[in-house]
N, C-alpha and C positions, 0 to 999 in steps of 0.2 A: 694480736688481731692476727689474723690470715687476710686472705686476699676476698675470699667471697664475704668474710668479715663487714670487710671498709667496702666492697661494694653493696650489700647492704644496706649498711648505712646511711651509700651517698642516694643512693635508692628511695628509703627512707626519708633521708632531707629534702628531696625532689618532691614527694609526696603531700609533706608538711607546706611547704613554699605553696605547690599549686592550689590546696584546702586554706591555706592560712595567711589569706589577707580578707580574710571578710571574722575574719577573731580579731577581737581588739587587744591590747597590748596586757591593760587591763586583767580580762582573762587569762592571759598565757603567763604573769609575772606570779597565780599562788603554783606553777606548776616549775618557774624555774627555782624557787623556796621551798618547793617539795626536793626534787633535784639536789640542791646546797643542802637539803640535811640530814635525805639519805647517801647521801654521800661521804658527808662528814662523820657517820653510821659507821660504815664499810670502810673507812679512813681506820677509824680507831678500832673497829670489831679485827681485820686481817695486822695490825701492829701486834692485836693482843695474839691474836695466832701466832704470830715471827716469836715473840716474846714468849711463849707458852712450848710451841715445839719447835722450836728451832736458841736454844737458851747461850749452847756453846757458839754457834755461825755469832751472835750475836756480839761474843766476847771476839771471834775471833777480826769479827769488822773493824772493831774498834781497836784490834792487834794487843788484847791482850789475854791469847790464846791460841797454840799452836799445836792442832793435833788431826790427826787424819778424820776421823768423825767431827770434827768442826769444818774443817775445809768438806766435808760430803751436805752436810748440813747449806750451808753457805750456797752450793750448786742449786740445794732444794729451794731454799730461800727465793730466789726468781719468782719461781711462781707463787710467792704469793703478797709481791711487793707488784705486782702488774692489774691486781682491782686496785690498790693505792693511788698508784700513779694516775691512773683514766679516772679516778675521787679526785684529784688533785687535779687536772685538767679541766672536768667537768665544775666542783667547787671556784677555779680561777674566770671563768666563761661565763660562769653568774652572778658573782662581785660585778666584774667587768658591763653587765647587763643591767643590773641591779643599778649603779652608776652611770653608768648612761640613760635607760629609759625618761630618768628625771628631764638628763639634761636634753636628748633628740627632742621631747613632744614643745621645749618653748623655745624652737629654733623654725621661725616663721617661714622660712624655704622646705622644709621637707613637709610640710602641710600638707602641699599636696602629692609630697609622696606616703602618701597614710600606709595604702596599701602593699606600696611596694618595701616600707619596712614591716610592716606587719608580718607578711610572706619572709624576708628573710630573720623575721625572729621565734618564726614561726620555725624554719626550719631546721633554725641551730634547736632550736628547742627539740624538732625528731632527732638529730642527729645526736642530743647532752643524752636523750631516752633512752638509744639504742646503746649509747656506751655502756650507759646505771648500768642498763641489763644488761650486760657483757658481762663487768665488775660483780654484779650481783652472782650471778651462774657462775663466776671463779672464785666467792668465796665460798661454794662448796667444794673448794679443792683440801682444804685441809682434812674437814671429813673423810671425805676419799683416802687420804693419806693414812690419815688414824682408822679406818677400818683395814686400810692395810695392813695396817702395824698390827691389829688386834689377830687377823687372821694368821698373823705367821706365828706370833706365840705361839696361839694358838695348836696351828701345827708341829709346831715345835716342841711345846710341852708335849702334846700327841707321842711325837716317837719320841723322845724320852719317854714315854708312861711306859709305851711298849717294850721299847728296849731294856729298861728297870721298871718293873713292875712292882717292886717293892717300891718306893720311890713317893710320896706323894706332893 
């Protein structure tokens, strides 16, 4: 994430804080659950992409392979880990909120701050939703990588065929 993304996330969170005081926690909880489910799916999909696209990098990471190709794959794998990290952060926040919501609801002192708690919760929800969208867009990276590799392969075969027209 770059500084512009962070600023956008903060702006979204502030806007959500501003409008969140009238949105009950009960109404917010299904959105938290959706974020948790989506994060889990993204985490699984990105893990599968890493295993499919970079098997040698995984072997290198675990110390079972030392090749130049594995080294290059290890550098590329970082791009795919970013959505997994964001998904882990989101799931962590959602789990904490899911645990705290019923506890906070039963603290008498906080009853007078219901609008503040709702606003804070909705601000967190807005920020997490933006992060989720960011992670979702980042899941497109493997598709782009596959397209680039396919285009390179096609160009390579075309050049070989141009030089050696009799080779199939």
